[in-house]
C-alpha positions in Angstrom: 0.0 0.0 0.0 2.9 2.4 0.8 4.5 1.8 -2.6 1.2 2.5 -4.3 0.8 5.8 -2.4 4.4 6.8 -3.3 3.7 6.0 -7.0 0.5 8.1 -6.9 2.3 11.1 -5.3 5.1 10.9 -7.9 2.6 10.8 -10.8 0.6 13.7 -9.4 3.9 15.7 -8.9 4.8 15.1 -12.6 1.4 16.2 -13.7 1.6 19.3 -11.5 4.9 20.3 -13.0 3.6 19.8 -16.5 0.6 22.0 -15.8 2.8 24.8 -14.3 4.9 24.7 -17.4 1.8 25.0 -19.5 0.6 28.0 -17.4 4.0 29.7 -17.8 3.9 29.1 -21.6 0.3 30.6 -21.8 1.2 33.7 -19.7 4.3 34.3 -21.9 2.1 34.3 -25.0 -0.3 36.8 -23.4 2.6 39.1 -22.7 3.7 38.8 -26.3 7.0 37.1 -25.4 8.3 34.3 -27.6 9.9 31.3 -26.1 13.1 31.8 -28.0 13.5 35.4 -26.8 16.1 35.7 -24.1 16.7 39.0 -22.3 20.0 40.7 -22.1 20.0 40.2 -18.3 19.6 36.5 -18.8 22.5 36.4 -21.3 24.8 38.3 -18.9 23.8 36.0 -16.0 24.6 32.9 -18.1 27.9 34.4 -19.2 28.9 35.2 -15.6 27.9 31.7 -14.5 30.2 30.2 -17.2 33.2 32.0 -15.6 32.1 30.8 -12.1 31.6 27.3 -13.4 35.2 27.4 -14.9 36.6 28.2 -11.5 34.7 25.3 -9.9 35.5 23.0 -12.8 39.3 23.5 -12.6 39.1 23.5 -8.8 37.5 20.1 -8.8 40.1 18.9 -11.3 42.9 20.0 -9.1 41.2 18.4 -6.1 41.0 15.0 -8.0 44.8 15.2 -8.8 45.7 15.9 -5.2 43.2 13.5 -3.6 44.2 10.5 -5.8 47.9 11.1 -6.5 48.8 8.1 -4.3 46.2 5.9 -6.0 48.0 5.9 -9.3 50.5 3.3 -10.5 52.8 1.9 -7.8 56.5 2.6 -7.9 58.1 1.0 -11.0 60.4 -1.9 -9.9 62.1 -2.7 -13.2 64.4 -0.9 -15.6 61.9 -0.7 -18.4 59.2 0.2 -16.0 60.9 3.6 -15.3 60.9 4.2 -19.1 57.2 3.2 -19.4 56.3 5.6 -16.6 58.3 8.4 -18.2 56.5 7.9 -21.5 53.1 7.7 -19.8 53.8 10.9 -17.8 55.0 12.7 -21.0 51.7 11.8 -22.6 49.8 13.0 -19.5 51.7 16.3 -19.6 50.6 16.9 -23.2 47.0 16.0 -22.5 47.0 18.3 -19.4 48.3 21.2 -21.5 45.7 20.6 -24.2 43.0 20.1 -21.6 43.7 23.4 -19.8 44.1 25.5 -22.9 40.9 24.3 -24.7 38.7 24.5 -21.6 40.0 27.9 -20.6 39.2 29.2 -24.1 35.8 27.4 -24.0 34.7 29.1 -20.8 36.3 32.4 -21.6 34.6 32.8 -25.0 31.3 31.5 -23.6 31.4 34.2 -20.9 32.8 37.1 -22.9 31.0 36.8 -26.2 27.4 36.7 -25.0 24.7 37.3 -27.5 24.0 40.9 -28.4 21.6 42.0 -31.1 23.9 44.9 -31.9 26.9 42.7 -32.8 27.3 40.4 -35.7 29.5 37.3 -35.6 32.5 37.3 -38.0 32.2 34.5 -40.5 35.4 33.2 -42.1 34.7 30.4 -44.5 38.3 29.5 -45.4 41.8 30.3 -44.2 44.8 28.3 -45.5 47.3 29.6 -42.9 45.0 28.8 -40.0 44.2 25.3 -41.3 47.9 24.6 -42.0 48.7 25.7 -38.4 46.2 23.5 -36.7 47.3 20.5 -38.9 51.0 20.9 -38.4 50.9 21.6 -34.6 49.0 18.4 -33.5 50.9 16.3 -36.2 54.2 17.5 -34.8 53.2 16.5 -31.3 51.9 13.1 -32.4 55.2 12.5 -34.3 57.2 13.1 -31.2 55.0 10.8 -29.2 55.1 8.0 -31.8 58.9 8.3 -32.4 59.6 8.2 -28.6 57.1 5.4 -28.1 58.5 3.3 -30.9 62.0 3.8 -29.5 60.8 2.6 -26.0 59.0 -0.3 -27.5 62.0 -1.4 -29.5 64.2 -1.3 -26.4 61.7 -3.2 -24.3 61.0 -5.9 -26.9 64.6 -6.4 -28.0 66.1 -9.9 -27.6 67.4 -10.9 -24.2 71.2 -11.0 -23.7 72.9 -14.4 -23.8 73.6 -14.3 -20.1 70.0 -13.6 -19.1 68.3 -16.0 -16.6 65.7 -18.0 -18.5 62.7 -19.4 -16.6 59.1 -20.3 -17.5 55.7 -19.4 -16.2 53.0 -22.0 -16.9 49.3 -21.0 -16.7 46.3 -23.1 -16.3 42.8 -22.7 -14.8 43.4 -21.4 -12.1 47.0 -21.3 -11.0 50.6 -20.6 -12.0 53.6 -22.9 -12.1 57.2 -21.8 -12.4 60.0 -23.7 -14.0 63.7 -23.0 -13.6 66.8 -24.5 -15.2 68.5 -27.1 -13.1 72.3 -27.6 -12.7 72.8 -27.8 -16.5 71.6 -24.2 -16.9 69.0 -24.9 -19.6 65.3 -25.6 -19.8 64.2 -28.9 -21.4 61.8 -29.4 -24.3 58.1 -29.8 -23.6 55.1 -31.5 -25.3 51.5 -31.3 -24.2 50.9 -35.0 -24.9 53.2 -35.9 -22.0 51.2 -34.0 -19.4 50.0 -36.1 -16.5 49.8 -36.0 -12.7 53.6 -36.2 -12.2 54.6 -34.1 -15.3 52.1 -31.2 -15.3 54.2 -29.2 -17.8 54.8 -32.0 -20.3 58.6 -31.9 -20.0 60.2 -34.3 -22.5 62.7 -36.8 -21.1 63.3 -40.5 -21.9 61.7 -41.3 -18.5 58.6 -39.1 -19.1 58.0 -40.6 -22.6 58.3 -44.1 -21.3 56.0 -43.4 -18.3 53.4 -41.8 -20.6 53.5 -44.7 -23.1 53.1 -47.2 -20.2 50.0 -45.2 -18.9 48.5 -45.2 -22.3 49.0 -49.0 -22.7 47.2 -49.4 -19.4 44.3 -47.2 -20.5 44.0 -48.9 -23.9 44.1 -52.4 -22.3 41.5 -51.4 -19.7 39.2 -50.1 -22.4 39.7 -53.1 -24.6 38.9 -55.3 -21.7 35.7 -53.5 -21.1 34.7 -53.9 -24.7 35.6 -57.6 -24.7 34.0 -58.7 -21.5 31.1 -56.3 -20.8 27.6 -56.1 -22.4 27.1 -52.5 -23.5 24.7 -50.5 -25.5 25.6 -50.0 -29.2 26.1 -46.3 -28.6 28.5 -47.0 -25.7 30.4 -49.5 -27.7 30.9 -46.9 -30.5 32.0 -44.3 -27.9 34.6 -46.6 -26.4 35.8 -47.8 -29.8 36.4 -44.2 -30.9 38.1 -43.5 -27.5 40.5 -46.4 -28.1 41.2 -45.2 -31.6 42.1 -41.7 -30.3 44.4 -43.2 -27.6 46.2 -45.4 -30.2 46.7 -42.4 -32.5 48.0 -40.3 -29.6 50.3 -43.2 -28.6 51.7 -43.3 -32.2 52.5 -39.6 -32.0 54.3 -40.0 -28.7 56.3 -42.9 -30.3 57.1 -40.5 -33.1 58.2 -37.9 -30.6 60.5 -40.5 -28.9 62.1 -41.2 -32.3 62.7 -37.5 -32.9 64.1 -37.1 -29.4 66.6 -39.9 -29.9 67.7 -38.6 -33.3 68.2 -35.1 -31.9 70.2 -36.3 -29.0 72.3 -38.4 -31.4 73.1 -35.4 -33.6 73.5 -32.7 -31.0 74.6 -34.5 -27.9 74.5 -32.4 -24.7 73.3 -29.4 -26.8 70.0 -31.1 -27.5 67.0 -29.5 -25.6 65.9 -33.0 -24.8 68.9 -33.5 -22.5 68.0 -30.6 -20.2 64.6 -31.5 -18.9 65.4 -34.1 -16.3 66.8 -31.6 -13.7 64.4 -28.7 -14.4 63.0 -27.2 -11.2 59.2 -27.2 -11.3 57.8 -25.3 -8.3 54.8 -23.2 -7.1 57.1 -20.4 -6.1 58.3 -17.4 -8.1 61.7 -15.9 -7.2 63.9 -13.6 -9.2 67.3 -12.0 -8.5 67.6 -8.2 -8.5 69.6 -6.3 -11.1 69.8 -9.4 -13.4 68.1 -9.7 -16.7 65.4 -12.3 -16.8 63.8 -13.9 -19.9 60.4 -15.3 -19.0 58.8 -17.9 -21.2 55.1 -18.0 -20.9 52.8 -20.9 -21.8 49.2 -22.0 -21.2 47.6 -25.4 -20.8 44.0 -24.6 -21.5 42.7 -21.1 -22.4 44.2 -17.7 -23.0 45.6 -16.2 -19.8 47.7 -13.1 -19.3 50.9 -12.8 -17.2 50.6 -9.4 -15.4 53.2 -8.0 -13.0 51.9 -4.5 -12.2 55.0 -3.3 -10.3 57.3 -4.5 -13.1 55.1 -2.9 -15.8 54.9 -6.4 -17.4 52.0 -8.0 -19.2 52.1 -10.8 -21.8 49.5 -13.2 -23.0 49.8 -16.9 -22.3 48.4 -18.6 -25.4 47.7 -22.3 -25.7 49.9 -24.0 -28.3 52.7 -21.4 -28.4 55.3 -19.8 -26.2 55.4 -16.0 -25.6 58.2 -14.3 -23.8 59.2 -11.1 -22.0 62.5 -9.8 -20.7 63.0 -7.5 -17.8 65.5 -6.4 -15.2 64.1 -6.1 -11.6 65.6 -3.1 -9.8 63.9 -3.2 -6.3 63.9 -6.2 -3.9 60.9 -7.2 -1.9 62.4 -6.0 1.3 63.3 -2.6 -0.2 59.8 -2.2 -1.5 58.4 -3.0 1.9 60.4 -0.1 3.2 59.3 2.2 0.4 55.6 1.4 0.8 55.9 1.3 4.6 54.0 -2.0 4.5 55.7 -5.0 6.1 53.2 -7.4 4.4 53.9 -6.1 0.9 54.6 -8.7 -1.9 55.0 -8.3 -5.6 52.2 -10.2 -7.2 51.8 -12.2 -10.4 48.2 -11.9 -11.7 46.2 -13.2 -14.6 44.8 -10.2 -16.6 42.4 -12.2 -18.8 39.0 -13.3 -17.5 39.7 -17.0 -17.8 36.8 -18.6 -15.9 34.9 -18.7 -12.6 38.0 -18.5 -10.4 40.0 -16.0 -12.5 40.2 -13.6 -9.5 42.1 -16.3 -7.5 44.8 -16.9 -10.1 47.7 -15.2 -8.6 51.2 -16.0 -7.1 53.6 -13.8 -5.0 56.8 -12.8 -6.7 59.9 -12.5 -4.4 62.8 -10.3 -5.6 66.0 -11.0 -3.6 69.7 -10.3 -3.9 71.8 -12.6 -6.1 73.2 -14.5 -3.1 69.7 -15.0 -1.6 68.4 -16.2 -4.9 71.1 -18.8 -5.3 70.5 -20.1 -1.7 66.7 -20.3 -2.5 67.5 -22.2 -5.8 69.7 -24.7 -4.0 66.8 -25.5 -1.6 64.3 -25.5 -4.5 66.3 -28.2 -6.3 65.9 -30.5 -3.3 62.1 -30.2 -3.2 59.9 -32.6 -5.2 57.2 -31.0 -7.2 53.7 -31.2 -5.7 50.9 -30.5 -8.1 48.1 -28.2 -6.8 44.7 -29.0 -8.3 42.2 -26.2 -7.9 39.0 -27.3 -6.1 36.9 -25.9 -8.9 38.5 -28.0 -11.6 38.9 -31.8 -11.7 42.4 -33.2 -12.5 42.1 -34.1 -16.2 44.5 -34.6 -19.0 44.2 -32.2 -22.0 42.2 -33.3 -24.9 44.2 -34.4 -28.0 43.3 -32.3 -31.1 42.5 -34.3 -34.1 44.7 -33.6 -37.1 47.6 -32.3 -35.0 51.1 -32.9 -36.5 52.3 -36.1 -35.0 55.9 -35.1 -35.1 55.4 -31.7 -33.5 57.2 -30.8 -30.3 55.0 -28.2 -28.6 57.6 -25.9 -26.9 61.3 -26.0 -26.4 63.1 -24.0 -23.7 66.5 -22.5 -24.3 69.2 -21.1 -22.2 69.6 -18.2 -24.7 
């Protein structure tokens, strides 16, 4: 009942306002005043209000800058991050100058040149010099921005140096896994067909290939046994028969991969990528040394993710079926950043910046930046830890589907120490 009364009051209020407007219109006609006629006093009032609004407008803008200056980007903690911030601030400076000039002129002209029946507006249909000026000026500014931006982009995306630390970040719904070179200093080759509970990244070694083939033999034999000794509906028989066919084709591809691996090892010896995977450190921790160039290889198991390190000014997509990369040099340790931010609980954070599913918000991992000696000590301990897979509660532990028509001899990704 209360809602109905409120609705009635609102409707009556609208009707009352409409009737008042109608009365005002009729009285104006009786006085011989047209609706479009505006008095000189009204014009002057509006012009003065434009100047007053300009003061309030720029005052509010200044308040926003001062109130939210500490809510902007955090301190850059990488070499290229300083360059990115400088480029961003340079663009902001240009925008601020253009913003202030155009708005000052807008409010000034609106307040100064109010309508007067005794003054005629100057109409200029064409002016080559003026058009040339407002074409060259913004074009010159844009050229500076583009040239400077391209120079920064070229520097940031240049190849990593040969002595850079190479590591891998592996994404899946909804967590991250890090992989570091072992004692041999190089990352091993990978192939998605070798992914299982003990080899979540699909690292290619003689042992992982043999293990995966043994698992597939068990799966094939178990399914064949069901088909041979169980009474099933025709549709179920067709489903299991197709499943066995896919497993046999996948097994053939893994055997082909084994042949390629053996040939590569025979030709290249210790230089073969297939010789470096056995001692790779696969871990749910992300550590990097300060002041050392790092080349991060980025892969995804399932959907497109995005590796995002806001304090490092780093973002790169993780795309299924390919390896992307990004190089950087961290410049501030975690302990130093805790002092800068006056926050003892501060941690650099690795986030996923692509909406990748229901638990996308939870896909993050702390990044610890330490001194070189502390990093080496951590790595020595990490080499002693067996990898423990973490399966998110929202997702069952399943193996990736095999894509029909995939090249049987293809090796999905290969890490490198360069």
